[in-house]
Each structure stands twice: as structure tokens, then as C-alpha cells.
C-alpha angles and dihedrals in degrees: 000000000000114000114243123220129213090253095052092049091049091051089051087050092056088061102031117344142332167311136284133215138172131227145156103189126116125252112272124246122239089259092052092049091053091048090051092056094046094050109084129164138059091351093059092101093052093045092053093049091048091051090056089051093050092049092048093050091051092050091050089052093060115098093193138006143164117215128185115203136191110202128191124183131181121222121198118220123216090260091054097256114141122223124192122218125189132210134182118213130193114189126183118186130185112179140262100020117349129095142158123187134175125190124192131191133163087270100055148289135290125195126200123199130188123171101170093271109048136028117207135184115200129189104197093187092060096027092231125136136177127197138189132186102256134212120257096258132060094229093055090046093053090049092050092047090054102037104034102030101028096233119165105226117196116220092012086147088079092065096046103044109103096015134100089267095087142065127204089193093083092063107102099183136008135179145173109246096186141249122335143163130237115191089339095310118120114236144170112249118216132179130203136187130208133169098270104016142041116205142179133200132192113209124195114250122238135034095328105056100190123171109250103172138018127189121184122186118195111218098186090081121062090225090061098219116205137217116205129184129178120193138202119195141210108182095183106045121170109251099184109114094013115134117216094169123078118231112189121223123232093262095045115111124212118220133177121255087239090061122092107240109237112237144143088261144298132276119235091271094058093256117139114251 
């Protein structure tokens, strides 16, 4: 499967989701996080890149997590007017190969199931679902869902950070902005520049450097539309009773991914109403 770069993932994020990076460093201690923020100057670029690596390594070390996300994305109309659309995301992951996700907009809900054997997307409002035989790992399954079936996958960044599907080399500039707070949690605020996007990330301070906020600005449009996601984490969710396999009801209808899902229309994000 084609290797993704950090730039290609960021461009996908400007339309649907995210970015990807790679790292092998260990998570920082509270002291190291404080020293990172206090050290400003010529080493700011290196510090920001290192922080991404530390965050990515910590994410890859988690064997399960539940993350709640609030996503806001701007869409530019033909006359240049910007519209903002919101989405709520609930993502439960149990490595190596189980996942459940639910996304909710004003137009409806989508549910995603992966049990290590099959990947299913279900639209409860329309009672349609589509399934494909999935690879053995979650990362490969997400890649296949995006590249082969054209699915927009919110928070896909979380699966790519710290893997081979990323490249720090496309980052042209990076800096430490300072200390911030996201939903009352203290974080280190970093900013990065690439050819076609600017982006920011807020990383929780301390020994569990989780991403708390992501802001991506697309520079290829004069209106500079933004994608913003804020995240809340549970790194020890209870898995008992959680269902990662989809079981259709008697009135549910299976369709192929190649089929166009009948609906009254689509919202501005391409989601079925």
C-alpha cells in the first residue's frame, strides 16, 4: 500500500481529518516538559519536532483508549463565503485489531465497527450498512478504508502518528509557542509550517503527552479555511460488554461500498443526511 507522508495526511485533514508523523522517543517527564517550554531560541524547531516524537511514541505504547473529539471544519463556497460545520466523534480502540467509532453531525450518525476480521460502516438513520473483509491490523484497515473505499475517517491521525506512514522532512518550520490550556488541562503549544498548510498542536504536559487540540489552516485557498479538533482522553477504558462486531437488524440493508447511498442529500462534509 502506498506510503503516506505527513504532508499528504495534513492535506487530507483539511478536508476530512489529519496528519501523520513518525517517532521513536520516550514520553517526557514533567520536568522535561517544563524545560521544553522554558527553552526558547534557535533550538525551538528541534524541540517542537522532538515533542511530536514523544507524543507519537506515547500513543503507540497505549494498548487501549477512548477519545472523545469535537471537530469543526470550514467549507468555502464558490463566492468565497466560509461556512463552519461541527462533528462529535467517539473512538474506542483496543489493540491490535478492535475498534468502534461513532460520528454525529446535525444531519445524522455514522458508526464504524472493526473486529479484526471485518470493517463495517452503518448509518442507523437510513438503516444501510457496508462491510469489507479487513486486514489483520487496525492501521492497515484504516489505510484500506481510505485508499480503496474512499472513506473519510475522523481522527485518523491517531493511527498514523509514530508509524512508517509519516515524514518529518516536509515540515519547513516549527516553533514552541508556549504554555496553554485546553478544557482546563495544561499543555505545550507548538506551531508548524509546510508548503500548503500551517498547523498547531497542543500536547498535554507531563508523563502522558496526549494531543489535546489540533488546528490546521489550508493555505492553498485565499480564504484560509481551518480544521479544528479538541480531544478528551481515557487511557484505561472498560472493554467488558463493548461490541466491536456489527450485527445487522432485520430491517437493515446491506449495500456495496461502490454503491451511492440513497439519501435526501448530503451535508457539506459529504456525510449523508
